[in-house]
NUMI-844826 format. One record per residue (C-alpha): x, y, z; residue number from 1; chain. Coordinates in Angstrom, 3 decimals. Layout:
{{X Y Z} NUM A}
...
This chain:
{{51.256 111.693 66.307} 1 A}
{{49.554 109.996 63.407} 2 A}
{{51.612 107.690 61.240} 3 A}
{{49.072 107.161 58.450} 4 A}
{{46.746 109.478 56.608} 5 A}
{{43.029 108.999 57.197} 6 A}
{{40.910 108.039 54.198} 7 A}
{{38.790 110.627 52.428} 8 A}
{{35.139 110.785 53.552} 9 A}
{{32.248 112.144 51.526} 10 A}
{{30.597 113.855 54.501} 11 A}
{{31.806 115.517 57.660} 12 A}
{{29.566 113.183 59.694} 13 A}
{{31.285 110.124 58.202} 14 A}
{{34.657 111.648 59.017} 15 A}
{{33.572 112.350 62.614} 16 A}
{{32.182 108.838 63.085} 17 A}
{{35.393 107.324 61.728} 18 A}
{{37.502 109.485 64.023} 19 A}
{{35.378 108.624 67.065} 20 A}
{{35.689 104.923 66.240} 21 A}
{{39.451 105.269 65.765} 22 A}
{{39.716 106.942 69.186} 23 A}
{{37.484 104.211 70.698} 24 A}
{{34.949 106.786 71.850} 25 A}
{{32.137 104.926 70.061} 26 A}
{{31.615 101.387 68.844} 27 A}
{{29.055 99.446 66.846} 28 A}
{{26.360 97.178 68.272} 29 A}
{{27.487 93.653 67.426} 30 A}
{{23.983 92.555 66.415} 31 A}
{{22.597 95.582 64.591} 32 A}
{{25.536 97.799 63.703} 33 A}
{{24.167 100.902 65.447} 34 A}
{{26.776 103.304 66.822} 35 A}
{{26.972 103.361 70.633} 36 A}
{{28.767 105.826 72.885} 37 A}
{{31.395 104.221 75.136} 38 A}
{{31.178 107.176 77.573} 39 A}
{{34.967 107.114 77.923} 40 A}
{{36.189 110.647 78.687} 41 A}
{{39.777 109.817 77.697} 42 A}
{{38.697 108.480 74.301} 43 A}
{{36.507 111.538 73.744} 44 A}
{{39.366 113.881 74.601} 45 A}
{{41.621 111.991 72.184} 46 A}
{{39.024 112.441 69.412} 47 A}
{{38.781 116.165 70.141} 48 A}
{{42.583 116.480 70.199} 49 A}
{{42.900 114.802 66.807} 50 A}
{{40.081 116.948 65.388} 51 A}
{{41.846 120.116 66.564} 52 A}
{{45.293 119.077 65.359} 53 A}
{{44.361 117.308 62.112} 54 A}
{{40.993 118.524 60.779} 55 A}
{{39.892 117.193 57.398} 56 A}
{{40.734 119.245 54.344} 57 A}
{{38.357 122.176 54.005} 58 A}
{{37.412 122.420 57.692} 59 A}
{{38.879 124.603 60.386} 60 A}
{{39.815 123.101 63.728} 61 A}
{{36.708 124.683 65.295} 62 A}
{{34.455 123.192 62.615} 63 A}
{{36.026 119.758 63.096} 64 A}
{{35.481 119.912 66.867} 65 A}
{{31.879 121.022 66.297} 66 A}
{{31.347 118.015 64.011} 67 A}
{{32.597 115.670 66.744} 68 A}
{{30.219 117.305 69.245} 69 A}
{{27.312 116.979 66.823} 70 A}
{{27.888 113.261 66.248} 71 A}
{{28.357 112.549 69.961} 72 A}
{{25.116 114.400 70.717} 73 A}
{{23.276 112.177 68.240} 74 A}
{{24.544 108.837 69.615} 75 A}
{{23.300 107.145 72.762} 76 A}
{{24.899 104.461 74.893} 77 A}
{{22.338 101.804 73.934} 78 A}
{{21.288 100.358 70.599} 79 A}
{{17.692 101.305 69.746} 80 A}
{{17.242 97.938 67.994} 81 A}
{{18.257 95.950 71.093} 82 A}
{{15.577 97.456 73.320} 83 A}
């Protein structure tokens, strides 16, 4: 159960990234700031659970889950700048 309300985000992608970071499913490259997938199935499931139970205003639970999928599909487990 959430104890605080999440901040408002201008885009659904920003909301999804913030949620994934909150759930520790993604993190930022320390050198370049690029988002990286932690590949943690428990963290991913937590992000999907939160998206289903507490979607942002104006989105259905299905749309919120789809946004999480879309962001995860766009993030790799390595930083492109580090290669």
